[in-house]
N, CA, C and O atoms as a Tinker XYZ file with bonds, in Angstrom:
   532  protein
     1  N    125.518000   95.593000   82.109000    73     2
     2  CA   124.562000   96.242000   82.993000    64     1     3
     3  C    123.487000   95.208000   83.354000    63     2     4     5
     4  O    123.177000   94.311000   82.569000    81     3
     5  N    122.950000   95.351000   84.517000    73     3     6
     6  CA   121.935000   94.413000   85.003000    64     5     7
     7  C    120.538000   94.981000   84.762000    63     6     8     9
     8  O    120.278000   96.158000   85.012000    81     7
     9  N    119.656000   94.131000   84.278000    73     7    10
    10  CA   118.237000   94.472000   84.174000    64     9    11
    11  C    117.517000   93.632000   85.224000    63    10    12    13
    12  O    117.782000   92.440000   85.376000    81    11
    13  N    116.615000   94.267000   85.933000    73    11    14
    14  CA   115.881000   93.603000   86.999000    64    13    15
    15  C    114.401000   93.564000   86.649000    63    14    16    17
    16  O    113.814000   94.565000   86.240000    81    15
    17  N    113.818000   92.395000   86.817000    73    15    18
    18  CA   112.371000   92.280000   86.679000    64    17    19
    19  C    111.797000   92.358000   88.093000    63    18    20    21
    20  O    111.838000   91.371000   88.828000    81    19
    21  N    111.267000   93.508000   88.479000    73    19    22
    22  CA   110.782000   93.674000   89.852000    64    21    23
    23  C    109.630000   92.745000   90.216000    63    22    24    25
    24  O    109.358000   92.518000   91.395000    81    23
    25  N    108.947000   92.203000   89.195000    73    23    26
    26  CA   107.867000   91.252000   89.479000    64    25    27
    27  C    108.409000   89.910000   89.938000    63    26    28    29
    28  O    107.714000   89.150000   90.612000    81    27
    29  N    109.663000   89.617000   89.570000    73    27    30
    30  CA   110.266000   88.337000   89.944000    64    29    31
    31  C    111.183000   88.430000   91.164000    63    30    32    33
    32  O    111.344000   87.453000   91.895000    81    31
    33  N    111.781000   89.596000   91.382000    73    31    34
    34  CA   112.735000   89.767000   92.492000    64    33    35
    35  C    112.031000   89.485000   93.823000    63    34    36    37
    36  O    110.919000   89.956000   94.059000    81    35
    37  N    112.696000   88.709000   94.691000    73    35    38
    38  CA   112.117000   88.389000   95.996000    64    37    39
    39  C    112.827000   89.124000   97.136000    63    38    40    41
    40  O    112.458000   88.973000   98.301000    81    39
    41  N    113.848000   89.919000   96.796000    73    39    42
    42  CA   114.537000   90.705000   97.817000    64    41    43
    43  C    115.430000   89.892000   98.731000    63    42    44    45
    44  O    115.632000   90.253000   99.891000    81    43
    45  N    115.967000   88.796000   98.218000    73    43    46
    46  CA   116.737000   87.870000   99.069000    64    45    47
    47  C    118.184000   88.296000   99.296000    63    46    48    49
    48  O    118.834000   87.792000  100.211000    81    47
    49  N    118.695000   89.210000   98.486000    73    47    50
    50  CA   120.068000   89.722000   98.581000    64    49    51
    51  C    121.136000   88.753000   98.080000    63    50    52    53
    52  O    122.326000   89.015000   98.256000    81    51
    53  N    120.743000   87.651000   97.466000    73    51    54
    54  CA   121.737000   86.729000   96.913000    64    53    55
    55  C    122.657000   87.448000   95.938000    63    54    56    57
    56  O    123.865000   87.210000   95.938000    81    55
    57  N    122.105000   88.316000   95.114000    73    55    58
    58  CA   122.900000   89.029000   94.117000    64    57    59
    59  C    123.969000   89.898000   94.771000    63    58    60    61
    60  O    125.118000   89.905000   94.331000    81    59
    61  N    123.601000   90.623000   95.808000    73    59    62
    62  CA   124.582000   91.507000   96.447000    64    61    63
    63  C    125.632000   90.719000   97.227000    63    62    64    65
    64  O    126.750000   91.196000   97.420000    81    63
    65  N    125.281000   89.534000   97.668000    73    63    66
    66  CA   126.248000   88.705000   98.392000    64    65    67
    67  C    127.359000   88.191000   97.488000    63    66    68    69
    68  O    128.462000   87.932000   97.968000    81    67
    69  N    127.098000   88.038000   96.193000    73    67    70
    70  CA   128.097000   87.459000   95.295000    64    69    71
    71  C    128.776000   88.482000   94.391000    63    70    72    73
    72  O    129.726000   88.126000   93.694000    81    71
    73  N    128.335000   89.723000   94.372000    73    71    74
    74  CA   128.903000   90.730000   93.468000    64    73    75
    75  C    130.338000   91.059000   93.880000    63    74    76    77
    76  O    130.554000   91.637000   94.945000    81    75
    77  N    131.326000   90.697000   93.048000    73    75    78
    78  CA   132.720000   90.932000   93.429000    64    77    79
    79  C    133.089000   92.411000   93.468000    63    78    80    81
    80  O    134.026000   92.785000   94.173000    81    79
    81  N    132.386000   93.247000   92.740000    73    79    82
    82  CA   132.675000   94.691000   92.706000    64    81    83
    83  C    131.762000   95.500000   93.617000    63    82    84    85
    84  O    131.859000   96.726000   93.668000    81    83
    85  N    130.896000   94.834000   94.320000    73    83    86
    86  CA   129.940000   95.484000   95.218000    64    85    87
    87  C    129.133000   96.563000   94.498000    63    86    88    89
    88  O    128.938000   97.666000   95.010000    81    87
    89  N    128.668000   96.213000   93.295000    73    87    90
    90  CA   127.847000   97.125000   92.495000    64    89    91
    91  C    126.377000   97.043000   92.844000    63    90    92    93
    92  O    125.552000   97.733000   92.245000    81    91
    93  N    126.048000   96.209000   93.804000    73    91    94
    94  CA   124.648000   96.072000   94.214000    64    93    95
    95  C    124.552000   96.597000   95.640000    63    94    96    97
    96  O    125.084000   96.009000   96.582000    81    95
    97  N    123.868000   97.702000   95.765000    73    95    98
    98  CA   123.783000   98.408000   97.039000    64    97    99
    99  C    122.506000   97.989000   97.754000    63    98   100   101
   100  O    121.417000   98.034000   97.181000    81    99
   101  N    122.650000   97.588000   98.988000    73    99   102
   102  CA   121.471000   97.207000   99.763000    64   101   103
   103  C    121.415000   98.042000  101.028000    63   102   104   105
   104  O    122.422000   98.267000  101.699000    81   103
   105  N    120.238000   98.484000  101.327000    73   103   106
   106  CA   120.009000   99.231000  102.559000    64   105   107
   107  C    118.773000   98.643000  103.221000    63   106   108   109
   108  O    117.881000   98.107000  102.563000    81   107
   109  N    118.751000   98.759000  104.518000    73   107   110
   110  CA   117.621000   98.177000  105.231000    64   109   111
   111  C    117.336000   98.997000  106.480000    63   110   112   113
   112  O    118.240000   99.418000  107.202000    81   111
   113  N    116.054000   99.206000  106.705000    73   111   114
   114  CA   115.585000   99.813000  107.941000    64   113   115
   115  C    114.744000   98.760000  108.649000    63   114   116   117
   116  O    114.657000   97.624000  108.185000    81   115
   117  N    114.139000   99.117000  109.743000    73   115   118
   118  CA   113.260000   98.183000  110.448000    64   117   119
   119  C    112.057000   97.794000  109.595000    63   118   120   121
   120  O    111.511000   96.701000  109.746000    81   119
   121  N    111.647000   98.692000  108.697000    73   119   122
   122  CA   110.439000   98.451000  107.922000    64   121   123
   123  C    110.672000   98.023000  106.480000    63   122   124   125
   124  O    109.783000   97.433000  105.865000    81   123
   125  N    111.858000   98.310000  105.923000    73   123   126
   126  CA   112.022000   98.151000  104.481000    64   125   127
   127  C    113.431000   97.692000  104.095000    63   126   128   129
   128  O    114.421000   98.041000  104.738000    81   127
   129  N    113.483000   96.900000  103.023000    73   127   130
   130  CA   114.749000   96.507000  102.393000    64   129   131
   131  C    114.740000   97.103000  100.992000    63   130   132   133
   132  O    113.773000   96.952000  100.246000    81   131
   133  N    115.832000   97.781000  100.647000    73   131   134
   134  CA   115.957000   98.420000   99.334000    64   133   135
   135  C    117.228000   97.893000   98.659000    63   134   136   137
   136  O    118.279000   97.772000   99.289000    81   135
   137  N    117.108000   97.582000   97.367000    73   135   138
   138  CA   118.245000   97.081000   96.600000    64   137   139
   139  C    118.382000   97.941000   95.345000    63   138   140   141
   140  O    117.408000   98.181000   94.632000    81   139
   141  N    119.620000   98.402000   95.086000    73   139   142
   142  CA   119.889000   99.224000   93.897000    64   141   143
   143  C    121.081000   98.626000   93.168000    63   142   144   145
   144  O    122.114000   98.335000   93.771000    81   143
   145  N    120.923000   98.447000   91.861000    73   143   146
   146  CA   121.976000   97.901000   91.023000    64   145   147
   147  C    122.649000   99.058000   90.303000    63   146   148   149
   148  O    122.043000   99.691000   89.438000    81   147
   149  N    123.919000   99.342000   90.660000    73   147   150
   150  CA   124.661000  100.406000   89.974000    64   149   151
   151  C    124.992000   99.952000   88.556000    63   150   152   153
   152  O    124.999000   98.756000   88.262000    81   151
   153  N    125.266000  100.924000   87.678000    73   151   154
   154  CA   125.675000  100.564000   86.310000    64   153   155
   155  C    126.961000   99.760000   86.396000    63   154   156   157
   156  O    127.990000  100.247000   86.866000    81   155
   157  N    126.885000   98.568000   85.950000    73   155   158
   158  CA   128.004000   97.642000   86.048000    64   157   159
   159  C    128.643000   97.491000   84.675000    63   158   160   161
   160  O    127.970000   97.153000   83.702000    81   159
   161  N    129.931000   97.739000   84.604000    73   159   162
   162  CA   130.638000   97.608000   83.335000    64   161   163
   163  C    131.337000   96.256000   83.225000    63   162   164   165
   164  O    132.043000   95.989000   82.253000    81   163
   165  N    131.141000   95.439000   84.193000    73   163   166
   166  CA   131.767000   94.118000   84.203000    64   165   167
   167  C    131.002000   93.175000   83.286000    63   166   168   169
   168  O    129.819000   93.383000   83.013000    81   167
   169  N    131.663000   92.168000   82.826000    73   167   170
   170  CA   131.000000   91.122000   82.054000    64   169   171
   171  C    130.668000   89.933000   82.957000    63   170   172   173
   172  O    130.222000   88.885000   82.488000    81   171
   173  N    130.890000   90.111000   84.238000    73   171   174
   174  CA   130.591000   89.082000   85.225000    64   173   175
   175  C    129.075000   88.893000   85.283000    63   174   176   177
   176  O    128.323000   89.861000   85.166000    81   175
   177  N    128.638000   87.678000   85.458000    73   175   178
   178  CA   127.200000   87.455000   85.569000    64   177   179
   179  C    126.870000   86.569000   86.775000    63   178   180   181
   180  O    125.888000   85.827000   86.760000    81   179
   181  N    127.700000   86.653000   87.817000    73   179   182
   182  CA   127.455000   85.855000   89.022000    64   181   183
   183  C    126.081000   86.129000   89.602000    63   182   184   185
   184  O    125.362000   85.207000   89.986000    81   183
   185  N    125.721000   87.403000   89.663000    73   183   186
   186  CA   124.414000   87.745000   90.250000    64   185   187
   187  C    123.277000   87.152000   89.423000    63   186   188   189
   188  O    122.279000   86.685000   89.971000    81   187
   189  N    123.436000   87.173000   88.104000    73   187   190
   190  CA   122.413000   86.621000   87.230000    64   189   191
   191  C    122.294000   85.112000   87.444000    63   190   192   193
   192  O    121.193000   84.576000   87.572000    81   191
   193  N    123.446000   84.435000   87.481000    73   191   194
   194  CA   123.463000   82.979000   87.662000    64   193   195
   195  C    122.883000   82.550000   89.003000    63   194   196   197
   196  O    122.191000   81.536000   89.092000    81   195
   197  N    123.168000   83.328000   90.048000    73   195   198
   198  CA   122.795000   82.900000   91.393000    64   197   199
   199  C    121.482000   83.481000   91.906000    63   198   200   201
   200  O    121.098000   83.227000   93.047000    81   199
   201  N    120.797000   84.251000   91.082000    73   199   202
   202  CA   119.488000   84.778000   91.492000    64   201   203
   203  C    118.499000   83.616000   91.521000    63   202   204   205
   204  O    118.200000   83.046000   90.472000    81   203
   205  N    117.984000   83.251000   92.695000    73   203   206
   206  CA   117.086000   82.104000   92.769000    64   205   207
   207  C    115.745000   82.338000   92.075000    63   206   208   209
   208  O    115.046000   81.384000   91.733000    81   207
   209  N    115.391000   83.591000   91.871000    73   207   210
   210  CA   114.098000   83.901000   91.261000    64   209   211
   211  C    114.188000   84.156000   89.761000    63   210   212   213
   212  O    113.160000   84.315000   89.102000    81   211
   213  N    115.401000   84.197000   89.210000    73   211   214
   214  CA   115.553000   84.482000   87.786000    64   213   215
   215  C    115.143000   85.897000   87.425000    63   214   216   217
   216  O    114.655000   86.145000   86.322000    81   215
   217  N    115.338000   86.830000   88.354000    73   215   218
   218  CA   114.887000   88.206000   88.149000    64   217   219
   219  C    115.903000   89.086000   87.431000    63   218   220   221
   220  O    115.574000   90.208000   87.046000    81   219
   221  N    117.133000   88.604000   87.240000    73   219   222
   222  CA   118.197000   89.433000   86.678000    64   221   223
   223  C    118.636000   88.938000   85.310000    63   222   224   225
   224  O    118.675000   87.735000   85.049000    81   223
   225  N    118.966000   89.888000   84.441000    73   223   226
   226  CA   119.571000   89.569000   83.154000    64   225   227
   227  C    120.697000   90.562000   82.897000    63   226   228   229
   228  O    120.649000   91.701000   83.362000    81   227
   229  N    121.699000   90.129000   82.164000    73   227   230
   230  CA   122.814000   90.976000   81.783000    64   229   231
   231  C    122.480000   91.587000   80.425000    63   230   232   233
   232  O    122.176000   90.856000   79.482000    81   231
   233  N    122.533000   92.920000   80.310000    73   231   234
   234  CA   122.222000   93.619000   79.065000    64   233   235
   235  C    123.341000   94.620000   78.776000    63   234   236   237
   236  O    124.089000   94.982000   79.684000    81   235
   237  N    123.467000   95.073000   77.523000    73   235   238
   238  CA   124.478000   96.089000   77.216000    64   237   239
   239  C    124.240000   97.359000   78.034000    63   238   240   241
   240  O    123.099000   97.722000   78.320000    81   239
   241  N    125.330000   98.024000   78.403000    73   239   242
   242  CA   125.207000   99.226000   79.239000    64   241   243
   243  C    124.497000  100.332000   78.466000    63   242   244   245
   244  O    124.735000  100.538000   77.276000    81   243
   245  N    123.635000  101.026000   79.164000    73   243   246
   246  CA   122.864000  102.133000   78.604000    64   245   247
   247  C    122.906000  103.257000   79.624000    63   246   248   249
   248  O    122.223000  103.213000   80.648000    81   247
   249  N    123.721000  104.269000   79.329000    73   247   250
   250  CA   123.897000  105.386000   80.265000    64   249   251
   251  C    122.611000  106.160000   80.516000    63   250   252   253
   252  O    122.479000  106.819000   81.547000    81   251
   253  N    121.664000  106.092000   79.590000    73   251   254
   254  CA   120.420000  106.850000   79.763000    64   253   255
   255  C    119.403000  106.103000   80.631000    63   254   256   257
   256  O    118.450000  106.698000   81.136000    81   255
   257  N    119.614000  104.808000   80.796000    73   255   258
   258  CA   118.667000  104.019000   81.601000    64   257   259
   259  C    118.913000  104.281000   83.080000    63   258   260   261
   260  O    120.063000  104.379000   83.508000    81   259
   261  N    117.846000  104.396000   83.865000    73   259   262
   262  CA   118.039000  104.579000   85.310000    64   261   263
   263  C    118.604000  103.308000   85.938000    63   262   264   265
   264  O    118.384000  102.201000   85.446000    81   263
   265  N    119.325000  103.489000   87.018000    73   263   266
   266  CA   119.822000  102.320000   87.746000    64   265   267
   267  C    118.627000  101.634000   88.391000    63   266   268   269
   268  O    117.838000  102.285000   89.076000    81   267
   269  N    118.485000  100.332000   88.183000    73   267   270
   270  CA   117.321000   99.635000   88.738000    64   269   271
   271  C    117.327000   99.654000   90.260000    63   270   272   273
   272  O    118.378000   99.619000   90.900000    81   271
   273  N    116.130000   99.710000   90.817000    73   271   274
   274  CA   115.991000   99.715000   92.269000    64   273   275
   275  C    114.650000   99.076000   92.624000    63   274   276   277
   276  O    113.638000   99.310000   91.964000    81   275
   277  N    114.667000   98.272000   93.671000    73   275   278
   278  CA   113.431000   97.693000   94.191000    64   277   279
   279  C    113.427000   97.850000   95.705000    63   278   280   281
   280  O    114.478000   97.965000   96.335000    81   279
   281  N    112.248000   97.853000   96.267000    73   279   282
   282  CA   112.148000   97.893000   97.724000    64   281   283
   283  C    111.014000   96.986000   98.157000    63   282   284   285
   284  O    110.040000   96.773000   97.435000    81   283
   285  N    111.171000   96.462000   99.352000    73   283   286
   286  CA   110.202000   95.520000   99.910000    64   285   287
   287  C    109.934000   95.873000  101.360000    63   286   288   289
   288  O    110.865000   96.195000  102.099000    81   287
   289  N    108.671000   95.818000  101.782000    73   287   290
   290  CA   108.419000   95.903000  103.222000    64   289   291
   291  C    108.937000   94.619000  103.868000    63   290   292   293
   292  O    108.917000   93.558000  103.245000    81   291
   293  N    109.391000   94.712000  105.090000    73   291   294
   294  CA   109.896000   93.536000  105.802000    64   293   295
   295  C    108.823000   92.947000  106.701000    63   294   296   297
   296  O    107.985000   93.665000  107.247000    81   295
   297  N    108.863000   91.642000  106.842000    73   295   298
   298  CA   107.914000   90.898000  107.660000    64   297   299
   299  C    108.536000   90.703000  109.043000    63   298   300   301
   300  O    109.733000   90.442000  109.160000    81   299
   301  N    107.722000   90.831000  110.083000    73   299   302
   302  CA   108.193000   90.654000  111.448000    64   301   303
   303  C    108.103000   89.214000  111.914000    63   302   304   305
   304  O    107.232000   88.460000  111.481000    81   303
   305  N    109.001000   88.848000  112.792000    73   303   306
   306  CA   109.023000   87.522000  113.403000    64   305   307
   307  C    107.764000   87.327000  114.252000    63   306   308   309
   308  O    107.327000   88.248000  114.942000    81   307
   309  N    107.187000   86.134000  114.197000    73   307   310
   310  CA   105.971000   85.854000  114.972000    64   309   311
   311  C    106.244000   85.764000  116.468000    63   310   312   313
   312  O    105.312000   85.806000  117.271000    81   311
   313  N    107.507000   85.640000  116.850000    73   311   314
   314  CA   107.830000   85.554000  118.276000    64   313   315
   315  C    108.268000   86.915000  118.823000    63   314   316   317
   316  O    107.660000   87.428000  119.762000    81   315
   317  N    109.314000   87.499000  118.246000    73   315   318
   318  CA   109.866000   88.742000  118.796000    64   317   319
   319  C    109.381000   89.993000  118.079000    63   318   320   321
   320  O    109.518000   91.098000  118.602000    81   319
   321  N    108.810000   89.830000  116.874000    73   319   322
   322  CA   108.303000   90.972000  116.124000    64   321   323
   323  C    109.348000   91.694000  115.288000    63   322   324   325
   324  O    109.002000   92.574000  114.500000    81   323
   325  N    110.616000   91.341000  115.444000    73   323   326
   326  CA   111.678000   92.015000  114.696000    64   325   327
   327  C    111.589000   91.661000  113.206000    63   326   328   329
   328  O    111.369000   90.505000  112.844000    81   327
   329  N    111.764000   92.670000  112.356000    73   327   330
   330  CA   111.716000   92.467000  110.910000    64   329   331
   331  C    112.936000   91.684000  110.461000    63   330   332   333
   332  O    114.050000   91.940000  110.919000    81   331
   333  N    112.720000   90.714000  109.548000    73   331   334
   334  CA   113.855000   89.884000  109.153000    64   333   335
   335  C    113.832000   89.403000  107.712000    63   334   336   337
   336  O    114.868000   88.944000  107.231000    81   335
   337  N    112.719000   89.477000  106.995000    73   335   338
   338  CA   112.654000   88.929000  105.636000    64   337   339
   339  C    111.554000   89.612000  104.840000    63   338   340   341
   340  O    110.699000   90.303000  105.395000    81   339
   341  N    111.594000   89.405000  103.522000    73   339   342
   342  CA   110.531000   89.931000  102.671000    64   341   343
   343  C    109.457000   88.856000  102.498000    63   342   344   345
   344  O    109.741000   87.662000  102.597000    81   343
   345  N    108.250000   89.281000  102.245000    73   343   346
   346  CA   107.151000   88.335000  102.034000    64   345   347
   347  C    107.419000   87.410000  100.837000    63   346   348   349
   348  O    107.178000   86.207000  100.944000    81   347
   349  N    107.913000   87.933000   99.695000    73   347   350
   350  CA   108.202000   87.015000   98.585000    64   349   351
   351  C    109.242000   85.939000   98.944000    63   350   352   353
   352  O    109.150000   84.808000   98.468000    81   351
   353  N    110.221000   86.289000   99.776000    73   351   354
   354  CA   111.205000   85.289000  100.210000    64   353   355
   355  C    110.524000   84.187000  101.013000    63   354   356   357
   356  O    110.751000   83.002000  100.771000    81   355
   357  N    109.696000   84.581000  101.963000    73   355   358
   358  CA   109.036000   83.603000  102.822000    64   357   359
   359  C    108.084000   82.716000  102.024000    63   358   360   361
   360  O    108.010000   81.509000  102.258000    81   359
   361  N    107.363000   83.311000  101.093000    73   359   362
   362  CA   106.460000   82.515000  100.259000    64   361   363
   363  C    107.231000   81.502000   99.417000    63   362   364   365
   364  O    106.775000   80.377000   99.214000    81   363
   365  N    108.395000   81.905000   98.931000    73   363   366
   366  CA   109.220000   80.982000   98.128000    64   365   367
   367  C    109.702000   79.806000   98.971000    63   366   368   369
   368  O    109.670000   78.663000   98.514000    81   367
   369  N    110.149000   80.077000  100.198000    73   367   370
   370  CA   110.602000   79.003000  101.087000    64   369   371
   371  C    109.435000   78.083000  101.425000    63   370   372   373
   372  O    109.568000   76.860000  101.367000    81   371
   373  N    108.296000   78.665000  101.775000    73   371   374
   374  CA   107.123000   77.854000  102.108000    64   373   375
   375  C    106.707000   76.955000  100.945000    63   374   376   377
   376  O    106.346000   75.796000  101.150000    81   375
   377  N    106.759000   77.486000   99.737000    73   375   378
   378  CA   106.366000   76.710000   98.558000    64   377   379
   379  C    107.339000   75.561000   98.289000    63   378   380   381
   380  O    106.955000   74.547000   97.705000    81   379
   381  N    108.590000   75.714000   98.712000    73   379   382
   382  CA   109.604000   74.688000   98.458000    64   381   383
   383  C    109.585000   73.570000   99.498000    63   382   384   385
   384  O    110.207000   72.528000   99.295000    81   383
   385  N    108.883000   73.775000  100.600000    73   383   386
   386  CA   108.852000   72.758000  101.657000    64   385   387
   387  C    107.968000   71.579000  101.258000    63   386   388   389
   388  O    106.965000   71.748000  100.565000    81   387
   389  N    108.350000   70.387000  101.703000    73   387   390
   390  CA   107.475000   69.230000  101.465000    64   389   391
   391  C    106.127000   69.452000  102.156000    63   390   392   393
   392  O    106.056000   70.098000  103.202000    81   391
   393  N    105.082000   68.921000  101.575000    73   391   394
   394  CA   103.728000   69.101000  102.127000    64   393   395
   395  C    103.627000   68.593000  103.569000    63   394   396   397
   396  O    102.818000   69.089000  104.354000    81   395
   397  N    104.454000   67.601000  103.909000    73   395   398
   398  CA   104.395000   67.013000  105.243000    64   397   399
   399  C    105.036000   67.897000  106.309000    63   398   400   401
   400  O    104.824000   67.676000  107.501000    81   399
   401  N    105.817000   68.897000  105.895000    73   399   402
   402  CA   106.515000   69.743000  106.862000    64   401   403
   403  C    105.733000   71.018000  107.119000    63   402   404   405
   404  O    105.258000   71.674000  106.192000    81   403
   405  N    105.608000   71.356000  108.387000    73   403   406
   406  CA   104.888000   72.566000  108.772000    64   405   407
   407  C    105.728000   73.801000  108.440000    63   406   408   409
   408  O    106.894000   73.876000  108.825000    81   407
   409  N    105.149000   74.763000  107.733000    73   407   410
   410  CA   105.917000   75.957000  107.370000    64   409   411
   411  C    105.965000   77.023000  108.469000    63   410   412   413
   412  O    106.479000   78.118000  108.239000    81   411
   413  N    105.437000   76.719000  109.657000    73   411   414
   414  CA   105.377000   77.737000  110.711000    64   413   415
   415  C    106.742000   78.305000  111.069000    63   414   416   417
   416  O    106.856000   79.496000  111.361000    81   415
   417  N    107.785000   77.468000  111.050000    73   415   418
   418  CA   109.120000   77.929000  111.432000    64   417   419
   419  C    109.655000   78.989000  110.480000    63   418   420   421
   420  O    110.532000   79.766000  110.859000    81   419
   421  N    109.139000   79.037000  109.238000    73   419   422
   422  CA   109.597000   80.018000  108.257000    64   421   423
   423  C    109.271000   81.427000  108.734000    63   422   424   425
   424  O    110.005000   82.368000  108.434000    81   423
   425  N    108.188000   81.577000  109.468000    73   423   426
   426  CA   107.738000   82.892000  109.926000    64   425   427
   427  C    108.375000   83.308000  111.254000    63   426   428   429
   428  O    107.915000   84.246000  111.905000    81   427
   429  N    109.425000   82.607000  111.645000    73   427   430
   430  CA   110.165000   82.922000  112.875000    64   429   431
   431  C    111.579000   83.307000  112.473000    63   430   432   433
   432  O    112.206000   82.606000  111.679000    81   431
   433  N    112.091000   84.410000  113.009000    73   431   434
   434  CA   113.426000   84.893000  112.635000    64   433   435
   435  C    114.505000   83.885000  113.046000    63   434   436   437
   436  O    114.269000   83.059000  113.928000    81   435
   437  N    115.668000   83.943000  112.427000    73   435   438
   438  CA   116.739000   82.994000  112.752000    64   437   439
   439  C    117.146000   82.999000  114.222000    63   438   440   441
   440  O    117.464000   81.943000  114.768000    81   439
   441  N    117.143000   84.149000  114.870000    73   439   442
   442  CA   117.522000   84.216000  116.282000    64   441   443
   443  C    116.524000   83.458000  117.143000    63   442   444   445
   444  O    116.919000   82.637000  117.971000    81   443
   445  N    115.247000   83.720000  116.958000    73   443   446
   446  CA   114.211000   83.020000  117.734000    64   445   447
   447  C    114.182000   81.536000  117.389000    63   446   448   449
   448  O    113.927000   80.696000  118.252000    81   447
   449  N    114.447000   81.217000  116.116000    73   447   450
   450  CA   114.476000   79.811000  115.701000    64   449   451
   451  C    115.600000   79.058000  116.417000    63   450   452   453
   452  O    115.401000   77.939000  116.888000    81   451
   453  N    116.792000   79.682000  116.497000    73   451   454
   454  CA   117.919000   79.055000  117.216000    64   453   455
   455  C    117.576000   78.854000  118.685000    63   454   456   457
   456  O    117.842000   77.793000  119.250000    81   455
   457  N    116.990000   79.864000  119.299000    73   455   458
   458  CA   116.620000   79.766000  120.711000    64   457   459
   459  C    115.607000   78.646000  120.928000    63   458   460   461
   460  O    115.762000   77.841000  121.846000    81   459
   461  N    114.582000   78.588000  120.100000    73   459   462
   462  CA   113.554000   77.550000  120.233000    64   461   463
   463  C    114.156000   76.162000  120.034000    63   462   464   465
   464  O    113.821000   75.232000  120.767000    81   463
   465  N    115.045000   76.015000  119.047000    73   463   466
   466  CA   115.683000   74.717000  118.799000    64   465   467
   467  C    116.607000   74.326000  119.956000    63   466   468   469
   468  O    116.660000   73.157000  120.336000    81   467
   469  N    117.329000   75.290000  120.513000    73   467   470
   470  CA   118.207000   74.999000  121.653000    64   469   471
   471  C    117.386000   74.559000  122.859000    63   470   472   473
   472  O    117.768000   73.621000  123.559000    81   471
   473  N    116.266000   75.223000  123.107000    73   471   474
   474  CA   115.393000   74.841000  124.220000    64   473   475
   475  C    114.807000   73.457000  124.004000    63   474   476   477
   476  O    114.730000   72.663000  124.942000    81   475
   477  N    114.394000   73.158000  122.778000    73   475   478
   478  CA   113.851000   71.837000  122.469000    64   477   479
   479  C    114.913000   70.760000  122.649000    63   478   480   481
   480  O    114.647000   69.713000  123.239000    81   479
   481  N    116.123000   71.016000  122.138000    73   479   482
   482  CA   117.210000   70.038000  122.250000    64   481   483
   483  C    117.597000   69.821000  123.710000    63   482   484   485
   484  O    117.854000   68.690000  124.122000    81   483
   485  N    117.638000   70.888000  124.487000    73   483   486
   486  CA   117.962000   70.772000  125.908000    64   485   487
   487  C    116.897000   69.954000  126.624000    63   486   488   489
   488  O    117.217000   69.087000  127.437000    81   487
   489  N    115.632000   70.229000  126.324000    73   487   490
   490  CA   114.530000   69.466000  126.926000    64   489   491
   491  C    114.625000   67.993000  126.574000    63   490   492   493
   492  O    114.408000   67.136000  127.431000    81   491
   493  N    114.948000   67.685000  125.314000    73   491   494
   494  CA   115.104000   66.289000  124.883000    64   493   495
   495  C    116.255000   65.619000  125.632000    63   494   496   497
   496  O    116.138000   64.467000  126.050000    81   495
   497  N    117.356000   66.331000  125.801000    73   495   498
   498  CA   118.524000   65.779000  126.471000    64   497   499
   499  C    118.232000   65.511000  127.955000    63   498   500   501
   500  O    118.601000   64.461000  128.481000    81   499
   501  N    117.583000   66.445000  128.612000    73   499   502
   502  CA   117.238000   66.274000  130.022000    64   501   503
   503  C    116.280000   65.100000  130.191000    63   502   504   505
   504  O    116.442000   64.296000  131.110000    81   503
   505  N    115.293000   64.995000  129.320000    73   503   506
   506  CA   114.334000   63.882000  129.396000    64   505   507
   507  C    115.045000   62.546000  129.188000    63   506   508   509
   508  O    114.733000   61.569000  129.868000    81   507
   509  N    115.986000   62.496000  128.266000    73   507   510
   510  CA   116.734000   61.256000  128.009000    64   509   511
   511  C    117.578000   60.875000  129.230000    63   510   512   513
   512  O    117.676000   59.695000  129.568000    81   511
   513  N    118.175000   61.842000  129.879000    73   511   514
   514  CA   118.988000   61.554000  131.079000    64   513   515
   515  C    118.118000   61.037000  132.213000    63   514   516   517
   516  O    118.512000   60.136000  132.954000    81   515
   517  N    116.931000   61.616000  132.341000    73   515   518
   518  CA   116.023000   61.154000  133.399000    64   517   519
   519  C    115.588000   59.706000  133.168000    63   518   520   521
   520  O    115.474000   58.919000  134.108000    81   519
   521  N    115.350000   59.377000  131.913000    73   519   522
   522  CA   114.967000   58.004000  131.581000    64   521   523
   523  C    116.099000   57.018000  131.900000    63   522   524   525
   524  O    115.838000   55.899000  132.341000    81   523
   525  N    117.343000   57.427000  131.681000    73   523   526
   526  CA   118.492000   56.561000  131.939000    64   525   527
   527  C    118.793000   56.477000  133.425000    63   526   528   529
   528  O    119.235000   55.441000  133.920000    81   527
   529  N    118.553000   57.566000  134.130000    73   527   530
   530  CA   118.999000   57.665000  135.524000    64   529   531
   531  C    118.043000   57.162000  136.488000    63   530   532
   532  O    118.305000   57.192000  137.691000    81   531
């Protein structure tokens, strides 16, 4: 059975992505991400190993214990406003960046980030062609 330390969980969904039995249920609305760990009878500990925050531990099954559940409000993209990540996730990414790198891109959703990068790359390519031509 999985024990979750809600103070450490960042809501990243790494655990549910690797669970071979799909015992980790995730639901998401525009405002909230919720994660619930069903009673797992497996001795697998992939979720524990791959939790980047160290929030999970494998413990003996206890039928009387409630199934752990956490929920997080979602943060909106600074460009489009669409919810895409939890605040603890974003803070963790920002903290891992080198001091020389601007963390502003972390607060932009992947879709807007791809669009901005494509526009920048296209602008660079056009400018390079003009210089050559």
